[in-house]
N, C-alpha and C positions, 0 to 999 in steps of 0.2 A: 185870501189877500195875498197880493203876491211879496216877496221879501222886499221890492223896491219899494211898495206903496207901505208896508210897514216900518220901514228905515224911515220913509219920507214924513210917515207920520210923528214918529218917535222924535226926529227932529226938530220939527214944527214945535210941538210941544215944550220941548227942552227952550227953544227961543220964545215963545211966548212967556213961558215962567222963568227967564232969564236965568237958565240952567246953564253950565259950561260942560259940554260933552268929554270927557278924558279919552274914551275910547267906546271902541264897538265890537261886538261879537254877534257871532251867528252866520246866517247867511250860509250854510251848506245842507239846508233841508234836513235837518237831525231831526228825529222824531222826539216831541215831549212827553213820552209817556214812559221815559226812563229818565233820570240823573246822572246817567255814566257819559252824557255825552262832552266830546272833546271840547267843545265852545262853550259849553254850559259851566263846565269844571273849572276852564281857564278863567271865564268870567267871575266865577264866585271867589279864585284863589286872587285874583286881582284887588276884587274890593275888599278883601279881608286882610290883605297883606299891603294895600297901595300907603303910599307914606304921604299922599296927596289929600288924603282924609276923603274916601268917596261918602257920598250923603245918600245916593239915589241911586238906583236900579229902575230904568225904565224901560216898558216893555209894551208892545202893541197893545195886548190884552194878556189878563192872567192866565190864559190858558196856553202862550206860548211862553211864560215862564216855567211851567211845568203841569204835566197832568198826574204826577207821581198821590196826590191827596195827601195824606197823613204825613207823607216825607216834605213834601213843599210846605206844609203849615210848620213840621220842625224847623225845618230851614230857613223859612221869613222869620220865625220868631228868633233865632241864632241871629240873623242880619240885624234884627232890631237891637238886638243886644250891643251890635257893633256900633250903633248909630243911623245904620243904611236901612233906608224904605223902598220898599218895590212898590213904583208907578205905576199904574195902567192909562196909555192914553183912551182908551175906550170905556175903561169904569174907574173912573174919580172916587176913589173911598180914603178918607181920612184914619189911617190907622194909629191913630196920637191918642184913642180913647178906644176901651174895651170893644164898644159897639163896632166901628170901624175894623178890629182885628175879626171879631165874629164872622163881619160882613164879607171879609177877603177869606176868611177858612173855610166859608161857606162856597164859596166860588170855585176853590181848589177842589173842595171835595165833587162839585158839581162837573169839574172838568175832566176828574177821573173817572164820574159815573157815565160821560158822554163817550169817552174814549172806551170806555167796557162795554158801552152799546154798540158803538162802531165796530169795537171786536168781533163780538158775537154775531150782527151781521153777517161781516166778512167771513167768519167760520162758516154760518149756515150756508152762505152762499158759495162755497168752494165744497162742502161738503154735497150739496143738491149737484154743484156739476160734476164730482166724480160719480155721483151713484147713476148719472146718465151716461158714463162711460167717458166722460172727457177729463183730460189731465190737466192738473193744476201745479204750475212751477215748470223747470227746464225740462226740457225731453230727454228721457234716459239715453245714454249713450248707445249711438246704432237707430237712433231717431232723429227728424228734426220737424220742426213745423213748417207748413205749407201753405204759405199767402200768395199763392198765384192767383188765385179768384176772390172775386168780392164777397164771397157768402160770408156770412158771420159764423157760421159753424165750423168747429175747429176740426183739421184735417193735419194729423200728424203722418208721415212716412218715413219707410226705411231708407236711410243715408249710405254712403259707401261704406260707414266702419259696420254695416250691418251685416257684412258677410264675417269678419272676424269675432263678432258678438257669437254667430252661428257656429263658428268653429268651437269657440273656447267652450259649450255646451256640448258640441259632439265630442269632443277631447274628454269631458268628464263620462259622459254619459256611456259612450263607444269602446274608447279608448282604455277608460279608465286608469287616467294620469292624476297623479298629485296635483295639489294647487303651486307648488313649486314648478314641477314640470310643466303645466299648462301656462303659467307665465313666461318659463324660458321659451317656448315654442312660439306663444303669441307675440311675444317680444321680438324675436328674432325674424317674425313675419312684419314687420314695422309698426306695429301696434302697443305704444307703451301701455302699461298697465302694472299697477300694483298689487301685490298681494290683497290688499285692504278692499280693495276696490274690486276684484277680481270675486273675493267672496259676496259682497254687496249685490255686484250683478247675477252671481248664480244665484241668489235666493229670492230676486225679483221676479215676480209673476208676471211683470207688464211684458218679457220678452214672448210668452204664449198667450198673450191676448188679453190677460187679466189685469185687474188694477186694485191694489191693495194699497191703504193709505191710514196713518194715526188717525187720521178724522173719521175713519168708516167703523173703529171701536172693534177692529176684527172681522168686518164685513168683507166681501170681494165680490167686485163689480164686474160686470163682460165690457171691457174696452171697446171702442171704435176704432181704434188703431190696429193697423196689422201686424198678426205676430210672426215674430222671426224664427219661433221654435214651436212643434207643437207641446200640447201640455205632457205627452207620454214621453219627451226628450226631456222635458223640463224636471219631470218627476224622479225619471230614472237617474240625471244628475246631482239631484238633492239626495235620493236616495245613496248612492255611494259616497257622497261626502258625509253622510251621517253614520255609515257604516266604518267610515277609516276616519273619523273623528280621533285626534290623537291628545295625548297628555304632556306633561313634559318630556323633552328629549324625544319625542317621537313615541312612546309608549302606547300600545292600542289599549282601549279600555275594554279587555275580554274579563270574563268571570277568572276570578282568582280565590285559589283556596286557600281559606283563611289560616291554616297550618304551613304555609309553604309562601310566605311572601318572598322569599330570597330565589323563588326559582326563575331562571332563565336571567336573574340579576348575575349569579355568581356563576364563574367560568372554571372548569378544572385547568391548572395549571400546567399540567402535563401535555393537554390534548387541545387547551384551548376549546373545550366544548361546553357549553352552556348547563347547568344542572337541572334534572327534570325531579319529581319527586311519587312518591308512595306510600301505603302505608300498611303496617304489619296488623291485619285487624285482631288475629288473635292477642295480642299486644296492646292492640290499642296506639302503635307506635308510629310517629313520621318520619320519614328519611329522603335524605336527597341522593341523588346519583347520578354518575356521568354516563352515558347510553353510548359514549364511543367503543366499539369491540376492543378487548383488549385492556380495556383500561380499569375496569371496574373498581370506581371510586365511589364507594358507599358511606354516607356519614350520616349520624342519627341528627335530625332537625332541631332538637333542642340543643344539641351541642356547636352547632354551625351558630344557632341564634346567640348562642350565649359569647361565641368568639365574635359576634357581628356589635354586641352590643359592648363588648370591650374596645373595639374600634372606636366606636362612636365616644364611648368615654376618653378615649386618647385626645379626640379633636374638641370635646365639651370646653367651653371657658369657666375658668375658674372664676368663682365668686367676686374674689378680691379685687380682680382685674376687669368688672362688668362696667364700673362707674368711668375710671380710667380710657378705659377702650372707648367708650361713648363719647365722651368728651374729646380723645383724638380723633375719632373719625367726623365728627361735628366739625372741627378743626380744618379737616381736610377737605371735607366738603363743600365749604364756604369757600376755602382757599381756592378749588379746583372750578368752581359751578357759579361765582358770582356772576359772572358775565354771561353764561349759559342762562341764570335764571332772570336776569335783567331782558335777554333777547325772547324768552320763553313768555315772559309779562309782557313784552311788545306784541311777540305775536297773539299772545289771547285777546288782549285787548283790540287787535286789529281784526280780529275773526267776528268779534262781540259786534264791531261796527258793520262787518260785511254782513252779517246776519240781521242785522237791526236793517241796512237797506235794501237786504232781498224782503224781508217781511213787509218793508213799507213798500215796496214796488208791485208786492203779491195783492197785498190790500188794495190799491188803487187800481190793480188790474179786476181784480173781484167787482170794484165796484162801479166797474165800465168806465175808469177815468182815461185810462191809455189802450190802447188796441192792442193786437195780438202781434204784430210785428215790432214796436217798440218793446213789449215786455220781453219777448224771447231774445231781443238783442240785448235788452239791459241787465236781465236775469241771469243771462248766459255768463256775460261778464262778472257778476257777483260770484256764480257759482264757479267759473273757474279758478277766479282769485280765490276762494274759499278753499278749494281743494288743496292748491298750491302752499297757502298758508297751512292747512292741516298736516302738507306733508313735511312742511319744515317742523313743525312741531313734534313730529314723530320722530324726526332723526336729532332733536336736540336731545341734551347731555341725560339729564334727569329732571322731571318733574314733579314737587313735592310740596303740598300745600305747607305742611308742619314737619320740616326736618327733621329737626330734634325729636320728636316724638317719633318719626319714622325708624329713625335710626335707634331711636331706645328700644323698642319692640323687636327690630332684627337683632340687635345684640344680645338681649334678653332669651329668644328665641334658642340662642347655642350655649344656654348656660347648662343645660341637661338634654342633650342630644339622645341619650341612652332613652329616659322616660317618655320624651316625647315621640321615639319611634314606636314604644311598647304600646302607649295607649291608644294608638291609631287602629284603623282595621286595615285590612289587607291592601286594598287598593291605596289609600294612603303613604301607607307604607311603603308601597313601591316607588311611588311620587316621590316620597321622602329620599327613598335609598338614591334614585337616580341626580335630585338634587345635590346632595350630599357628593355622590362618586359616580358622575356623568360617565357612561361606558360600562357601568359595571365594574365587580374586583373579581378577582382570580383566588381560589382555595387551594394553598398550596400542603399536600399531605405529608409532606416530607417533615416540616416544620409546624403543621397542625395549626396554621393560621393564615389568614387573608394578605395578599400582596393590593395595595391600591394603586390601580393604573393611573387616573384622574381626579384629582380631588378637587372640588371645588375652590377657586381659588380665596374665596372668603375663610374657609376654613383654616387654608394654608398661611393666611395672612397671621388671624388668631394663633393658630399653633406658634408661628415665629414670633408673636406679640409677647406671649406668654412666656416660652423660653427666655428671650431676651429678660421680661422682667423679673424674672426668678435670679438671674443673675447680678442686678442691679442693687444698689441700695435702695431702702426706701425713699430716702429724702434727697437719692440723686437719680429720678428716672430716666432714661435715655429716651432721646427725642423721636416721637412717633414717627415721624418722616424719616429717620435713618434707620428706624426698625421695618418699617414697610419694604425699604429698596434693599435690604438686607436678604442674603439667602437664607430659606427657609431649613432650618435643620433637620435632618432624616428623622421619620418618625418611624412608622411601621416599613414604610416605604419611602426611598427621598423623592423628592418633588421640587418643581423649578419655581422660582418666584414670578410675581406678576408686578404689572405697572400700578402707581397708586393710582390712577385715573380708572384703569379698567378693573379693580379689584372695588373700588366705590362703587363703582356702576353695577357690579355684579350683587353685591350685598345688598341694593336697596330694592333693583330690579327683584331680584331673586324673594325678599321680604315680602 
């Protein structure tokens, strides 16, 4: 039934029963399979908070109210406790008695059951279509649906963007460019693409004529669409990406000697050459050394590890400062990101709405209720809107579901950096090292200690706060915002201060 017919039916029902309509809601084709619909939430809020005493919610049928089954039963009970009754135009039920309530609840459950059946039919239909080699959804970048003929058979062709897609794979497979370099080259050619979309594109076998979809449960089907690249080029590009997978700060995941975690991380202060390592087999002792001719800087691995643990101890957070700093950073977080949180929540809500609209249009398309041309036009619009929203969300300040818990865990982790480093394997140690000191550190044999060239701003902030707390009386703590803006005191090596927002962002993202 159309929305106009449903609305007219509700108005006639109210007129017949001498009910005064205070407001109307809906009319946006929002699916009843979720109770997170904007109009639905607005209606429930209006009914609960209205000072005019709402007595009834009139719907054309109970399935228009909700298809969520048990949640609809719970909500209807909450409304009855407020004196609000749900009335159905086509299903007159007296819910003033237990039998009527039971009948209404059964209809709510049947609505959910019917919705689940339709979803299953839709999924089965989409899966069969994929197995036939036909695509479901918006055509990937570089492709378009061809509706020039009257044939019902799906036809996908390569559009003008196809040449850029081909160039992307060639840059990876033949020129061996990194993802960042590939993005720069392609963007200069006029084809705008983000790093995230680039990775998704490179992993999509659709471009070599194959179809992979989560509905196929790992199965790959031969597509009816033309391939932009060969399977060989696709495999070469992905093999190169696999070999060049990187960890924190660009560190490659090569095999690491367990006894030499500081290898390539520590550099010689005199010649700036990264340390390598070796073992004296007769003594079973490991050493680090500088390979620069004429430098001859050799040091026991045990000695350098001990010195590195001393540096970590220096930046570890004292136990008595854990709770004050958690409270201070939490206060700073909520101060700096309140607007960002609201904006992120708004964007997430909008993304959920777009995804729901996209799912609805795909379901209607799978059931044959709309043709290819309408589906491509509307679904492309929703897809583009979703990508734009996701990009906005990626660029937002900080997205945390439980800020206080995250901040607490992040701060507690720096309570004993030495033990955290010692307890990890070699690969984890190197990741941790680069996280604490991006770019590595220098060993100066003249002073027999390290020079920290670039310290994680989080550690600098904690070092600054700890130093200032030591100078203050317990009953007169210094304001956190003053501390975070102060110059970081010289530790093993002087370091500059950071802005509050930047430090806060790093502490949470690093965690």
